[in-house]
C-alpha positions as CSV (number, residue, x, y, z in Angstrom):
1,M,77.8,95.5,68.0
2,S,81.4,96.6,68.3
3,T,84.1,93.9,68.9
4,P,86.7,94.3,71.6
5,A,90.1,95.5,70.4
6,A,92.7,92.8,69.8
7,R,95.4,92.5,72.5
8,A,98.8,93.6,71.5
9,P,101.3,90.7,71.5
10,Y,103.8,92.4,73.8
11,G,103.9,95.3,76.2
12,A,106.3,96.7,78.9
13,L,105.7,97.9,82.4
14,V,108.4,100.5,83.5
15,L,108.7,101.3,87.2
16,H,110.6,104.2,88.8
17,G,112.5,104.3,92.0
18,L,112.0,105.8,95.4
19,T,111.9,109.7,95.2
20,S,112.3,109.5,91.4
21,G,110.5,111.4,88.7
22,L,109.2,109.6,85.6
23,G,112.0,111.2,83.7
24,S,114.4,108.7,85.2
25,V,112.8,105.8,83.3
26,L,111.0,107.4,80.3
27,P,113.9,106.7,78.0
28,V,113.2,103.0,78.3
29,A,109.5,103.5,77.3
30,E,110.4,105.7,74.4
31,R,113.0,103.2,73.1
32,L,110.6,100.3,73.3
33,E,107.5,102.1,72.0
34,A,109.6,103.0,68.9
35,R,110.0,99.3,68.4
36,G,106.2,98.7,68.6
37,V,106.1,97.7,72.3
38,P,103.4,99.7,74.1
39,C,104.5,100.8,77.6
40,A,102.9,101.7,80.9
41,V,104.9,104.1,83.1
42,P,102.8,104.6,86.3
43,W,103.5,106.9,89.2
44,L,103.9,104.9,92.4
45,R,102.1,106.1,95.5
46,G,103.5,109.2,97.1
47,H,105.4,110.4,94.1
48,G,105.0,113.1,91.5
49,T,103.7,115.7,94.0
50,R,105.7,116.6,97.2
51,P,107.9,114.7,99.6
52,E,105.4,114.9,102.4
53,D,103.0,112.7,100.4
54,L,105.4,109.8,101.0
55,R,104.7,109.8,104.8
56,G,102.9,106.7,105.8
57,V,103.5,105.1,102.4
58,G,105.4,101.8,102.3
59,W,106.4,98.9,100.1
60,R,103.0,97.2,100.1
61,D,101.5,100.4,98.6
62,W,104.1,100.5,95.9
63,Y,103.7,96.9,95.1
64,A,99.9,97.3,95.0
65,D,100.3,100.1,92.4
66,A,102.8,98.0,90.4
67,L,100.4,95.0,90.4
68,A,97.4,97.1,89.3
69,A,99.5,98.6,86.5
70,L,100.6,95.1,85.4
71,D,97.0,93.8,85.4
72,A,95.9,96.8,83.3
73,L,98.7,96.2,80.9
74,L,98.0,92.4,80.6
75,A,94.4,93.3,79.8
76,R,95.6,94.8,76.5
77,C,98.8,92.8,75.9
78,Q,99.3,89.1,75.7
79,G,102.8,89.2,77.3
80,V,104.6,91.7,79.3
81,A,108.2,92.6,80.2
82,V,108.7,94.5,83.5
83,I,111.6,96.9,83.8
84,G,112.4,98.6,87.1
85,L,115.0,101.1,88.3
86,S,116.2,100.9,91.9
87,M,113.1,100.3,94.1
88,G,111.3,99.6,90.8
89,G,113.8,96.7,90.2
90,L,112.7,95.1,93.5
91,L,109.1,95.5,92.5
92,A,109.8,93.9,89.1
93,L,111.3,90.9,90.8
94,H,108.4,90.7,93.3
95,L,106.0,90.6,90.4
96,A,107.9,87.8,88.9
97,I,107.5,85.8,92.1
98,E,103.8,86.6,92.8
99,R,102.4,87.1,89.3
100,P,104.6,85.2,86.7
101,E,101.6,84.5,84.4
102,G,102.1,86.5,81.2
103,L,105.6,87.8,82.2
104,R,108.2,87.3,79.4
105,A,111.2,89.1,80.9
106,V,112.3,91.1,83.9
107,V,115.0,93.8,83.9
108,A,116.3,95.1,87.2
109,V,118.4,98.3,86.9
110,A,120.5,99.1,89.9
111,P,118.1,97.1,92.1
112,A,117.9,98.6,95.6
113,L,118.9,95.6,97.8
114,R,121.8,97.3,99.7
115,Q,122.3,101.0,100.4
116,A,125.7,102.5,99.6
117,H,125.7,105.5,101.9
118,P,128.0,104.8,104.9
119,L,125.5,106.4,107.3
120,A,122.5,104.3,106.1
121,P,122.8,101.9,109.1
122,L,122.2,104.8,111.5
123,V,118.8,105.8,110.0
124,P,116.8,103.5,112.3
125,L,118.5,105.2,115.3
126,V,117.6,108.7,114.3
127,A,114.1,107.9,112.9
128,P,112.3,108.8,116.2
129,V,113.8,112.3,116.0
130,Y,114.1,113.0,112.2
131,R,111.0,112.5,110.2
132,M,112.7,113.7,107.0
133,L,116.0,112.8,105.4
134,V,117.9,114.9,102.9
135,V,118.4,112.9,99.7
136,P,122.1,113.4,98.6
137,R,122.6,114.3,95.0
138,R,124.7,111.2,94.2
139,G,122.7,109.8,91.2
140,F,124.9,111.0,88.4
141,S,128.5,110.6,87.4
142,D,128.6,114.4,86.9
143,P,127.6,116.0,90.2
144,A,126.8,119.3,88.5
145,R,124.0,117.7,86.5
146,P,120.5,119.1,87.4
147,P,118.1,116.8,89.1
148,I,115.4,114.9,87.3
149,P,112.1,117.0,87.2
150,Q,109.6,116.0,89.9
151,S,112.2,114.0,91.8
152,Y,112.4,114.6,95.6
153,D,115.3,116.1,97.5
154,R,113.8,114.9,100.8
155,L,112.4,111.6,101.9
156,P,110.3,110.7,104.9
157,T,112.2,108.4,107.3
158,D,109.4,105.9,107.5
159,A,109.3,105.5,103.7
160,Y,113.1,104.9,103.6
161,L,112.9,102.3,106.3
162,S,110.1,100.5,104.5
163,L,112.3,100.2,101.4
164,V,115.1,98.7,103.6
165,A,112.6,96.3,105.1
166,Y,111.3,95.4,101.7
167,A,114.8,94.5,100.5
168,R,115.3,92.2,103.5
169,W,111.9,90.6,102.9
170,L,112.5,90.0,99.2
171,E,116.0,88.7,99.2
172,P,115.4,85.2,100.6
173,R,112.4,84.8,98.2
174,L,114.4,85.4,95.0
175,G,114.8,81.7,94.3
176,A,111.1,81.7,93.2
177,V,111.9,84.0,90.2
178,R,111.6,81.8,87.1
179,T,111.1,84.5,84.5
180,P,114.2,85.4,82.4
181,T,116.0,88.2,84.2
182,L,118.6,90.8,83.3
183,I,120.3,92.7,86.0
184,L,122.2,95.9,85.2
185,H,124.4,97.8,87.6
186,S,127.3,100.3,87.7
187,R,130.4,99.7,89.7
188,A,130.4,103.5,90.3
189,D,126.9,103.6,91.9
190,R,127.0,105.7,95.1
191,V,123.4,105.2,96.0
192,I,122.8,101.4,95.8
193,H,125.8,99.3,96.6
194,P,127.0,97.3,93.5
195,S,127.0,94.1,95.6
196,S,123.2,94.2,95.4
197,A,123.4,93.0,91.8
198,A,125.7,90.1,92.5
199,R,123.6,89.0,95.5
200,I,120.4,89.1,93.5
201,Y,121.9,87.3,90.5
202,A,123.2,84.5,92.8
203,R,119.8,83.9,94.4
204,L,117.6,84.0,91.3
205,G,115.9,80.7,90.5
206,T,115.8,81.1,86.8
207,P,118.6,79.6,84.7
208,Q,117.9,82.3,82.1
209,K,119.7,85.2,83.9
210,E,122.3,87.7,82.9
211,L,124.3,90.3,84.9
212,R,125.8,93.2,83.0
213,W,128.2,95.7,84.6
214,F,128.9,99.3,83.7
215,A,131.9,101.3,84.8
216,R,131.1,105.0,84.8
217,S,127.4,105.6,85.4
218,G,125.9,106.9,88.6
219,H,122.7,105.4,90.0
220,E,120.5,107.0,87.3
221,M,121.8,104.6,84.7
222,L,119.0,105.2,82.2
223,V,119.9,108.9,81.7
224,D,123.5,109.1,82.8
225,C,126.7,109.0,80.7
226,E,126.4,105.3,79.6
227,A,122.6,105.5,78.9
228,P,122.8,104.6,75.2
229,A,124.6,101.3,76.0
230,V,122.3,100.6,79.0
231,L,119.2,101.2,76.8
232,D,120.7,99.0,74.0
233,A,121.1,96.1,76.5
234,I,117.5,96.5,77.8
235,E,116.0,96.7,74.3
236,A,117.9,93.6,73.1
237,F,116.9,91.5,76.2
238,V,113.3,92.5,76.1
239,L,112.9,91.9,72.4
240,R,114.7,88.6,72.6
241,H,112.0,87.4,74.9
242,A,109.1,88.7,72.9
243,P,106.3,86.1,72.1
244,V,107.0,84.2,69.0
245,A,104.5,85.1,66.3
246,P,102.1,82.2,65.5
247,R,102.6,80.5,62.2
248,D,99.9,80.6,59.6
């Protein structure tokens, strides 16, 4: 009779943002796996195919996908860090509220609490007429940089409004986060307003929280001009909260 494989001591769940391709977050997984931390990088519902597949998809669907990926990872790892970019950052914080068992660390990168585009407040007014929004190419410090493969240049209005509703629902609940949390944001982000990071930091219930600012990156902090320093900060925080090896 075969015996079940031993669970790894530590793993990481890495979550992408709304309209993003996995290339936006894979550098985190590659960095951590090189340090012996197995990673899961799931597609969230409606992504990786075509923008139309996001119609009718909302935050409860994305959270269900993140939760299923967390459960699968905890089945093979004793402890888990959750790292999320943008919408993925909100999902990481939500998991820390609802499913803190086994979570060792949370990292929210440019968490999508407040939109930066000046026309964002008008979207609910135009939603009955416009079913699709054009996604401005504002994620990089260099506007000439090509988009991330499999990312979307259009976004269904209902999916966008669901993200906005999710941020409003989550913000007053952040005091329930007790997992050590690192928040990273760039003051040059033109997609998610930098005030998002400060608001989240102020509301977190955990005393083990850090807020790190960057000056030049666009929204895609994990692959933009300051990516090496961003990845260094994530790696150091995640490894600092790794489970302590048992003594002989």
